[in-house]
C-alpha positions in Angstrom: -26.0 31.7 -18.8 -24.2 29.5 -16.3 -27.4 29.2 -14.2 -29.4 28.2 -17.2 -26.8 25.7 -18.3 -26.7 24.1 -14.8 -30.5 23.9 -14.7 -30.5 22.2 -18.1 -28.0 19.6 -17.1 -29.7 19.0 -13.8 -33.0 18.4 -15.5 -31.4 16.0 -18.0 -29.6 14.2 -15.2 -32.8 13.8 -13.3 -34.6 12.3 -16.3 -31.7 10.0 -17.2 -30.4 8.9 -13.9 -32.8 9.9 -11.2 -30.7 12.8 -10.1 -27.3 11.1 -9.5 -24.3 11.7 -11.6 -23.7 9.0 -14.3 -20.2 8.2 -12.9 -21.6 7.3 -9.5 -24.3 5.0 -11.0 -21.8 3.4 -13.3 -19.4 2.8 -10.3 -22.2 1.2 -8.3 -23.3 -1.0 -11.2 -19.7 -2.3 -11.6 -19.4 -3.0 -7.9 -22.7 -4.9 -7.9 -21.5 -6.9 -10.9 -18.2 -7.8 -9.3 -19.8 -8.9 -6.1 -22.5 -11.0 -7.7 -20.7 -12.6 -10.7 -20.1 -16.3 -10.6 -18.0 -18.7 -12.6 -20.0 -20.1 -15.5 -17.2 -22.3 -16.7 -14.5 -24.0 -14.7 -11.5 -26.0 -16.0 -11.8 -29.7 -15.8 -9.1 -31.0 -13.4 -9.3 -34.7 -12.7 -6.2 -35.1 -10.7 -4.9 -33.8 -7.4 -4.3 -30.0 -7.6 -0.7 -30.2 -6.5 0.1 -33.0 -9.1 -1.7 -30.9 -11.8 0.3 -27.9 -10.9 3.6 -29.7 -11.0 2.8 -31.3 -14.3 1.8 -27.9 -15.9 5.0 -26.3 -14.5 7.2 -29.0 -16.0 5.3 -28.7 -19.3 6.4 -25.1 -19.6 10.1 -26.0 -19.1 10.2 -25.4 -15.3 11.7 -27.9 -12.8 10.2 -29.0 -9.4 11.5 -30.3 -6.1 8.8 -31.3 -3.7 9.9 -31.3 0.0 8.3 -31.7 3.4 8.9 -29.1 6.0 10.8 -25.8 6.1 14.0 -27.4 7.3 14.7 -28.9 3.8 14.7 -25.6 1.9 18.4 -25.1 2.3 19.1 -28.7 1.2 16.8 -28.3 -1.8 18.5 -25.0 -2.8 22.0 -26.4 -2.3 21.1 -29.4 -4.5 19.8 -27.2 -7.3 22.8 -24.9 -7.2 25.1 -27.9 -7.3 23.3 -29.4 -10.2 23.5 -26.2 -12.2 27.1 -25.5 -11.1 26.1 -22.3 -9.4 27.8 -20.6 -6.4 26.3 -20.0 -3.0 25.8 -16.3 -3.7 22.0 -15.6 -3.5 19.7 -12.7 -3.6 16.9 -13.7 -1.2 13.4 -12.2 -0.8 11.2 -12.4 2.3 7.9 -14.0 3.3 6.3 -16.2 5.8 8.5 -19.1 4.6 11.8 -17.4 3.7 11.9 -15.3 6.8 12.2 -18.5 8.8 15.1 -20.0 6.8 18.5 -20.0 8.5 21.1 -20.0 5.7 24.5 -21.4 6.3 27.1 -18.9 7.4 29.4 -19.6 4.6 26.8 -18.6 2.0 26.5 -15.0 0.7 22.9 -14.0 1.3 21.8 -10.6 0.0 18.5 -9.1 1.1 18.0 -6.5 -1.6 16.6 -5.8 -5.1 18.0 -7.9 -7.9 20.3 -6.6 -10.6 21.2 -7.7 -14.1 24.5 -9.0 -12.8 22.9 -11.4 -10.2 23.0 -15.1 -11.1 20.6 -16.7 -8.6 17.5 -15.2 -6.9 15.3 -16.9 -4.4 11.7 -15.7 -4.0 8.5 -16.8 -2.2 5.4 -17.0 -4.3 2.0 -15.8 -3.0 0.1 -18.6 -4.7 0.1 -21.1 -7.6 -2.6 -21.8 -10.3 -3.1 -25.5 -11.0 -4.8 -24.9 -14.4 -1.7 -23.4 -16.0 1.2 -24.1 -13.6 1.5 -20.3 -13.0 3.3 -18.7 -10.0 1.8 -15.7 -8.5 3.8 -12.9 -7.0 2.7 -9.7 -5.2 5.6 -7.2 -5.1 6.6 -5.8 -1.7 9.6 -4.1 -0.3 11.0 -7.5 0.7 9.9 -9.0 -2.6 10.5 -6.4 -5.3 9.5 -7.1 -8.9 13.2 -7.2 -9.9 13.4 -10.6 -8.2 11.1 -12.0 -10.9 12.7 -10.5 -13.9 16.4 -10.3 -13.2 18.9 -13.1 -12.5 19.6 -16.1 -14.6 18.2 -18.7 -12.2 15.0 -18.1 -10.2 14.3 -20.4 -7.3 10.8 -20.1 -6.1 9.4 -21.5 -2.8 5.7 -22.1 -2.5 3.5 -23.6 0.2 1.5 -26.4 -1.6 -1.6 -25.5 0.3 -1.7 -22.1 -1.5 -2.3 -23.7 -4.9 -5.7 -22.7 -6.3 -7.6 -24.3 -9.2 -7.9 -21.5 -11.7 -7.1 -17.8 -12.1 -10.7 -16.7 -11.1 -10.1 -18.4 -7.7 -6.9 -16.4 -7.4 -8.7 -13.0 -7.6 -11.2 -14.1 -4.9 -8.3 -15.1 -2.7 -6.5 -11.8 -3.1 -9.7 -9.9 -2.4 -10.2 -11.9 0.8 -6.6 -11.4 2.0 -6.2 -7.7 1.1 -8.4 -4.9 2.3 -6.9 -2.7 -0.4 -6.2 -4.6 -3.7 -2.5 -4.8 -4.4 -1.0 -2.3 -6.8 0.5 -5.1 -8.9 0.1 -8.9 -9.2 2.7 -10.7 -11.3 1.8 -14.0 -13.0 4.8 -16.0 -14.1 4.4 -19.3 -16.1 7.8 -21.0 -16.5 11.1 -19.4 -17.5 11.3 -16.4 -19.8 11.1 -17.5 -23.5 10.7 -16.1 -27.0 10.2 -17.5 -30.5 10.8 -14.3 -32.3 13.9 -15.4 -34.1 13.1 -17.9 -36.8 10.4 -19.5 -34.6 13.1 -21.1 -32.5 12.3 -21.0 -28.7 15.1 -19.3 -26.7 15.0 -19.2 -23.0 16.2 -16.2 -20.9 15.1 -13.6 -23.4 13.3 -11.3 -21.0 14.0 -12.8 -17.6 15.3 -15.9 -15.9 16.4 -18.7 -18.2 15.6 -21.3 -15.6 12.8 -21.4 -13.0 13.1 -24.0 -10.2 10.1 -24.5 -7.9 10.6 -25.8 -4.4 7.1 -26.9 -3.4 6.7 -27.4 0.3 4.3 -29.5 2.2 4.4 -27.5 5.4 
């Protein structure tokens, strides 16, 4: 019975797929489609990508400080903390930019995951999307996802040269940078907000109430 059944399915598979299992053909078809597909529609962005990005970020209730050079990161962070009456106790992630920052000795810098009791978290974004003002994060051991979702104030540093035009460009960039696609990609557009209660927007509902972008022209 087993041999007869196997023969039947083999005959059907040969007629339908040329002898290969359907899953293998489907996988190949998907790969071919992913490699060959192009953008049929692109957003119309008439201004400079960095200006567009900043305007979109501000439109979703974020704040921006544009600086030149890595040496000004500490100054920009201190300015924000002073304006918001925050202390100098920071949870700080890693990255090509943040790993080079030398924080003042009198500051309390914690290189760890964030917790619900943390006030200020400093992260480095992987990229930005000009179309929507979105910040892109790829979680790692040095940049855990908790940095994005915990803490009241989220200070994000981003190299302005890493801003792409639209989300479709982001996926191409990631595929180019990573041999194995990351397990998670987090897209964050402005501070956490909700309108569930009487259609009134409240900030800080599911994450940081304030998101401050330090945009660096390296």
